[in-house]
C-alpha positions in Angstrom: 2.9 22.3 -3.4 4.8 25.5 -3.9 5.0 26.2 -0.2 8.3 25.2 1.4 6.5 23.7 4.4 6.3 20.0 5.1 3.8 18.1 3.0 2.2 14.7 3.2 0.0 12.9 0.7 -2.1 9.9 1.5 -2.7 7.5 -1.4 -5.3 4.8 -1.4 -7.8 3.2 -3.7 -7.7 0.0 -5.7 -5.7 1.3 -8.7 -3.9 4.5 -7.9 -1.7 6.2 -10.5 1.5 4.4 -9.4 3.5 6.2 -12.1 2.8 9.6 -10.4 4.3 8.5 -7.1 8.1 9.1 -7.8 7.4 12.7 -8.7 5.3 13.1 -5.6 8.0 11.4 -3.4 10.4 14.1 -4.4 8.1 16.8 -3.0 6.4 15.3 0.0 6.1 12.3 2.3 3.8 9.6 1.1 1.5 7.4 3.2 -0.7 4.7 1.8 -3.9 3.2 3.1 -6.5 0.7 2.1 -5.6 -1.8 -0.6 -2.7 0.3 -1.7 -1.4 0.2 1.8 -1.6 -3.5 2.0 0.2 -3.8 -1.4 2.9 -1.4 -0.2 3.3 -3.4 3.0 3.7 -6.6 1.0 6.2 -5.1 -1.5 8.2 -3.8 1.5 8.6 -7.3 2.8 5.9 -7.5 5.4 3.9 -10.7 5.7 0.4 -9.6 5.0 -1.3 -13.0 5.7 -3.3 -15.3 3.4 -6.6 -13.2 3.5 -4.7 -10.2 2.3 -2.8 -12.2 -0.3 -6.2 -13.4 -1.8 -7.5 -9.8 -1.7 -4.4 -8.5 -3.6 -4.6 -11.4 -6.1 -8.3 -10.6 -6.9 -7.9 -6.8 -7.0 -4.7 -6.7 -9.1 -5.4 -9.6 -11.4 -3.9 -8.9 -14.8 -1.8 -6.0 -13.5 1.5 -7.9 -13.0 3.5 -5.3 -15.0 2.1 -2.4 -13.0 2.8 -4.1 -9.7 6.5 -4.9 -10.8 6.9 -1.2 -11.6 5.3 -0.1 -8.3 7.7 -2.5 -6.5 10.6 -0.6 -8.0 9.1 2.7 -6.8 8.6 1.2 -3.3 12.2 0.1 -3.3 13.5 3.5 -4.3 11.3 5.7 -2.0 10.3 5.7 1.6 6.6 5.1 1.3 4.6 4.6 4.5 2.1 1.9 4.9 -0.2 0.8 7.8 1.5 -1.2 10.5 -1.8 -2.9 11.5 -4.9 -3.6 9.5 -7.9 -5.9 9.4 -9.4 -7.7 6.5 -13.0 -7.9 7.3 -15.2 -10.7 6.2 -18.9 -10.6 6.7 -19.7 -11.2 10.3 -16.0 -12.0 11.1 -13.7 -9.4 12.8 -11.9 -12.0 14.8 -8.3 -11.4 15.9 -7.2 -14.0 13.3 -8.0 -11.4 10.6 -5.8 -8.7 12.2 -2.2 -8.3 11.1 0.1 -6.3 13.4 3.6 -5.2 12.2 6.3 -6.7 14.4 
């Protein structure tokens, strides 16, 4: 982190330390993946589809305050998120599960 070269961090997981992101965003580019990427896409205005909405509701149940704070972070910083992703269900990887950014 003390090198002047370009840095990138990838953040994922169900419940990352959202409060650490602003400090990181000042030092490097941030990319998100997994459930954090889907949440970031939603907060950035991307239609994530009903299966992803259900997944977020289940994963972040009771974390409304944290999500509102993270939304402020997303609005203030350029945080990358996946432009296409699949929500897999057992034995179902049909194209109806795939969301592709326009």
